[in-house]
C-alpha positions, 0 to 999 in steps of 0.5 A: 468545487471542481479541479481541471484535472481532478473532477472526481476528487484529489487524493494526499499521498504521503510517501517514504522519502526514497521510494520511487514506486508509489507515485507511478502505480498510484497514478495507473492505479486512480481512475480517470477524473482523480488526481494525486498530490504527493508529499515526501516524508523525511526522516535522517534516523540511521536505522530503518525502524527508527526511521519508519516511526520517525515517519508516524511522528511527523505525519501532521507535518508531512500532511501540513504540506498540502496547505489548503489543497482541496484534498478529499483524503490522504493516503499513507503509502508506508507500510513499514511504520504500521508494522513497526508502531503496531495496530493500536497506534496506528488506528490512534494515528488514523483517528487523530488525522481525520478528526483534525482534517476532516477527510478520510486518512488510509493507511496502506496496512489497514487497507491490505486488512480491509481487502482480506476481510472483504475476500473473506480471508483469514489464513494468508501468505507474505511475499515479503522483500524486507529484512527479517526483523521488519518482516518479523514485524509485519507477521506480528501485525497481521496477527494482532489484526486477527490473521494467521500467516501461514507462509512467507517467502522473500524477494532476492534484494538487490543489495547493490543498488541505491535501495534493495527494495525501491530499485527492485524489478517487477520480475524479481517480484514476480519470481518471489511471488511464484516462491510461494506455495499457495495451497491452503491460502485464502489470500497472498499479500505482496508487501511493501509500497516499494516493490513494484507489483502490478505487472505481477499481479496482472499476470497471476493465474492462480486460484489464490487471490493476490493483493499488493499494499499499493493496490489495497491502498488505491482501492480503499483511496478510491472509495473514501474519495467517492464517500462510499463504503469498500466494494468487495466486488470492485475489489476483485475487478481491480485485482484483475486489472480492471481499468488500470491494467489497460494504462499499465500496458500502455506505460510498458 
């Protein structure tokens, strides 16, 4: 089936309820001929950890929002849930959804790990906009996936805004990126699907590769929709802004 606005494939994206970054960044990152549908993951749990884990508990209901739309894959655009749940639960979830739906289910957490492996990175740095408990969970997650978290930098949170991460400006994220000392690091990841990362990545001139959760998620999702293994040469071009950099400039 060929869709008018998605002849190359349709991606179903699962986004945390108040996140204002996933849809704009994914729209910029997907190449011409691919399109996305979005479903909001909702929870009324009071704490961040409980809310994120609630997204995992309700993922089948979230996926069901797409009904019989001909999506070629799903993108789970929430890393915090993976950090708190841990790799084993995340892997079981991916296997269950793929078995039930018959299409790839890509999580942002696993996509970042795939990017690290493609870059040959084992010693990594994190740029984290998170509170301490979530940052610690992220460190534990990447450590369990076999990476050494050697350095962490934190973005200044805008606590007076409607949400300290989703209301963050790109220049704040960029300042946090430049806080981290890249010496001895194989790669740096800008954490969170809610922190705007495309302009900081496009403007990065350091020798150490920089990825973000959204960049990695889009890269892996594109490969999954096209039915091919992730191409690490394409990843490096993607990190340089291949395709999406022009679109970002036009959007600015």
